[in-house]
TORDOMI-874478 format. One line per 5 residues: their letters; for each residue z, y, x of N, C-alpha, C, O. Coordinates in pm, whole numbers. Layout:
% residues N
a	Z,Y,X,Z,Y,X,Z,Y,X,Z,Y,X | ...;
This chain:
% residues 94
mnlks	-1405,6585,-13029,-1385,6482,-13128,-1263,6399,-13089,-1250,6358,-12974 | -1175,6373,-13184,-1056,6294,-13153,-1082,6145,-13175,-1186,6105,-13230 | -987,6064,-13133,-1002,5918,-13140,-1018,5870,-13284,-1096,5778,-13311 | -945,5931,-13376,-955,5892,-13517,-1096,5916,-13570,-1151,5833,-13642 | -1155,6029,-13535,-1292,6060,-13577,-1392,5964,-13515,-1486,5919,-13582;
enqil	-1372,5932,-13388,-1462,5838,-13321,-1453,5700,-13384,-1555,5634,-13405 | -1332,5656,-13415,-1315,5525,-13480,-1382,5522,-13617,-1442,5421,-13655 | -1371,5631,-13692,-1433,5637,-13824,-1585,5630,-13812,-1651,5564,-13893 | -1641,5697,-13713,-1786,5693,-13691,-1829,5551,-13654,-1929,5501,-13705 | -1754,5487,-13564,-1785,5349,-13525,-1779,5256,-13645,-1866,5171,-13662;
ftesl	-1677,5272,-13728,-1661,5189,-13847,-1779,5211,-13942,-1838,5115,-13992 | -1811,5335,-13967,-1916,5370,-14064,-2055,5331,-14015,-2135,5279,-14092 | -2084,5357,-13888,-2219,5337,-13836,-2243,5200,-13774,-2357,5168,-13740 | -2140,5120,-13760,-2153,4990,-13695,-2246,4896,-13771,-2246,4893,-13894 | -2324,4821,-13697,-2407,4716,-13756,-2328,4586,-13768,-2375,4488,-13826;
tpiay	-2208,4586,-13713,-2119,4470,-13722,-2038,4480,-13851,-1978,4584,-13879 | -2036,4373,-13931,-1956,4376,-14053,-1806,4387,-14020,-1754,4308,-13941 | -1739,4484,-14081,-1597,4506,-14057,-1526,4518,-14191,-1571,4587,-14282 | -1413,4447,-14201,-1329,4456,-14321,-1184,4470,-14278,-1138,4400,-14188 | -1112,4561,-14341,-969,4574,-14321,-899,4518,-14444,-933,4553,-14558;
ldsng	-802,4431,-14419,-726,4369,-14527,-579,4404,-14512,-531,4426,-14401 | -508,4408,-14623,-364,4426,-14613,-299,4292,-14580,-369,4191,-14567 | -168,4289,-14566,-99,4168,-14523,-103,4057,-14628,-65,3944,-14599 | -147,4088,-14749,-160,3986,-14854,-303,3938,-14872,-331,3858,-14961 | -395,3986,-14787,-533,3940,-14793,-621,4016,-14891,-725,3965,-14934;
ffkkv	-582,4138,-14926,-662,4220,-15016,-740,4324,-14936,-688,4383,-14842 | -866,4345,-14976,-951,4442,-14906,-898,4583,-14922,-870,4628,-15033 | -884,4652,-14809,-845,4794,-14809,-966,4882,-14777,-978,4993,-14827 | -1055,4829,-14691,-1168,4908,-14645,-1276,4812,-14593,-1244,4715,-14524 | -1402,4839,-14625,-1515,4761,-14573,-1625,4858,-14534,-1641,4964,-14594;
nsayc	-1701,4820,-14431,-1812,4907,-14396,-1941,4860,-14464,-1943,4752,-14524 | -2045,4939,-14454,-2170,4908,-14523,-2234,4780,-14469,-2300,4709,-14545 | -2216,4750,-14341,-2272,4627,-14284,-2208,4504,-14349,-2276,4405,-14374 | -2079,4511,-14376,-2009,4400,-14443,-2065,4383,-14584,-2095,4271,-14627 | -2079,4493,-14655,-2131,4487,-14792,-2273,4432,-14794,-2307,4351,-14880;
llfsf	-2354,4476,-14702,-2492,4431,-14695,-2500,4281,-14667,-2575,4209,-14732 | -2422,4235,-14570,-2424,4094,-14533,-2387,4004,-14650,-2449,3900,-14671 | -2286,4043,-14727,-2236,3958,-14834,-2285,3997,-14973,-2243,3938,-15073 | -2374,4094,-14980,-2437,4135,-15107,-2336,4182,-15211,-2350,4154,-15330 | -2235,4254,-15166,-2136,4314,-15254,-2142,4465,-15239,-2180,4516,-15134;
leedl	-2104,4536,-15344,-2081,4679,-15334,-1938,4699,-15288,-1851,4615,-15312 | -1912,4810,-15221,-1777,4838,-15174,-1675,4831,-15287,-1568,4774,-15272 | -1711,4889,-15401,-1617,4890,-15513,-1592,4750,-15572,-1493,4729,-15642 | -1682,4655,-15545,-1660,4517,-15588,-1553,4448,-15505,-1494,4350,-15549 | -1529,4499,-15384,-1437,4434,-15291,-1301,4501,-15282,-1198,4432,-15276;
lgkaf	-1297,4633,-15280,-1171,4704,-15259,-1066,4666,-15363,-1090,4671,-15484 | -950,4628,-15312,-840,4587,-15399,-846,4442,-15442,-752,4392,-15505 | -954,4373,-15407,-969,4231,-15442,-923,4144,-15326,-923,4189,-15211 | -886,4022,-15355,-845,3926,-15253,-966,3880,-15172,-1076,3867,-15225 | -942,3856,-15043,-1046,3808,-14953,-1108,3678,-15005,-1223,3647,-14972;
tihyp	-1034,3604,-15083,-1083,3476,-15134,-1195,3491,-15236,-1244,3391,-15289 | -1237,3614,-15265,-1355,3636,-15349,-1476,3565,-15289,-1571,3532,-15359 | -1471,3541,-15157,-1580,3472,-15088,-1576,3322,-15109,-1666,3251,-15064 | -1474,3273,-15176,-1457,3128,-15199,-1435,3102,-15348,-1328,3055,-15387 | -1533,3131,-15432,-1513,3124,-15577,-1487,2984,-15631,-1431,2970,-15740;
nlnfe	-1528,2882,-15558,-1515,2746,-15610,-1386,2676,-15569,-1363,2561,-15606 | -1302,2743,-15492,-1176,2681,-15450,-1070,2699,-15558,-1071,2797,-15632 | -978,2604,-15564,-867,2617,-15658,-763,2715,-15602,-772,2758,-15487 | -667,2749,-15685,-567,2848,-15649,-490,2810,-15522,-469,2895,-15435 | -449,2684,-15510,-372,2640,-15394,-452,2654,-15265,-398,2696,-15163;
skqki	-580,2620,-15270,-666,2632,-15151,-684,2778,-15111,-685,2811,-14993 | -698,2865,-15210,-711,3007,-15181,-583,3061,-15118,-588,3141,-15024 | -468,3017,-15168,-341,3060,-15111,-329,3016,-14966,-279,3091,-14882 | -374,2896,-14936,-369,2844,-14800,-455,2929,-14707,-415,2958,-14594 | -573,2970,-14754,-660,3057,-14674,-590,3188,-14645,-590,3235,-14531;
iqnyk	-532,3248,-14746,-464,3377,-14727,-348,3363,-14630,-324,3452,-14549 | -275,3253,-14635,-160,3233,-14547,-201,3209,-14402,-126,3243,-14311 | -316,3152,-14380,-354,3113,-14244,-437,3216,-14168,-426,3221,-14045 | -518,3297,-14232,-600,3399,-14166,-647,3360,-14027,-597,3413,-13927 | -740,3272,-14019,-800,3237,-13891,-945,3275,-13897,-985,3353,-13984;
effym	-1026,3222,-13808,-1170,3246,-13816,-1227,3157,-13924,-1199,3038,-13930 | -1308,3216,-14009,-1372,3142,-14117,-1516,3114,-14077,-1586,3203,-14028 | -1560,2993,-14098,-1692,2955,-14052,-1796,2954,-14162,-1914,2929,-14136 | -1756,2980,-14284,-1854,3006,-14388,-1790,3097,-14492,-1668,3099,-14511 | -1875,3170,-14557,-1832,3255,-14667,-1945,3251,-14769,-2059,3217,-14735;
ekrnh	-1915,3285,-14892,-2018,3286,-14994,-2054,3428,-15032,-1968,3515,-15048 | -2186,3449,-15047,-2236,3575,-15099,-2212,3575,-15250,-2172,3474,-15308 | -2235,3686,-15310,-2217,3699,-15454,-2303,3597,-15530,-2262,3547,-15635 | -2423,3566,-15477,-2513,3472,-15544,-2480,3326,-15511,-2557,3236,-15544 | -2365,3303,-15447,-2312,3170,-15415,-2385,3099,-15301,-2363,2980,-15280;
trihl	-2472,3169,-15227,-2528,3108,-15107,-2427,3124,-14995,-2354,3223,-14990 | -2421,3027,-14906,-2323,3029,-14797,-2381,3087,-14670,-2498,3067,-14638 | -2297,3160,-14598,-2331,3212,-14466,-2240,3139,-14368,-2118,3141,-14384 | -2298,3076,-14268,-2221,3001,-14169,-2213,3081,-14041,-2310,3087,-13965 | -2099,3143,-14016,-2076,3219,-13894,-1928,3249,-13882,-1857,3258,-13983;
pikik	-1881,3265,-13759,-1739,3301,-13743,-1719,3450,-13770,-1800,3533,-13728 | -1612,3483,-13838,-1578,3622,-13865,-1432,3640,-13830,-1347,3564,-13877 | -1402,3738,-13749,-1263,3764,-13712,-1206,3867,-13808,-1268,3969,-13837 | -1088,3839,-13855,-1020,3926,-13950,-903,3992,-13879,-825,3925,-13812 | -891,4122,-13895,-778,4194,-13839,-683,4229,-13953,-721,4298,-14047;
lerk	-562,4180,-13944,-461,4211,-14043,-396,4345,-14013,-367,4375,-13897 | -372,4422,-14113,-302,4549,-14097,-154,4523,-14119,-114,4468,-14222 | -73,4561,-14024,72,4544,-14035,132,4664,-14106,88,4777,-14087 | 231,4639,-14188,298,4749,-14259,408,4806,-14176,476,4899,-14218;
C-alpha cells in the first residue's frame, strides 16, 4: 500500500472530523465524521464557502473569517445549534 492509499484510508475511516478547503475557503473534501458532527451531507458542503457554518453573520464578517483562517471555537450545525470546540483548518496551497 502506498502513502496516498494510506492517507485516503485515514481520511475516510477517521473518527476525527476533517475538511479540506481551497485557498478561498471553499470545501473541496470532507470526511463522514465531519458531516456527522455538523449534520450536513457531503454534497451540501462541497463547493460551498466554509462560512456556511455562520449563517447569521453579515457578508463583511464572513469575509473576515475567510481571510483569517484561525481556530474557530464555535460552529453552527444545519439546525442552527452551536458546537463549541476548537477545529484546525488546513489550507490547500495552489
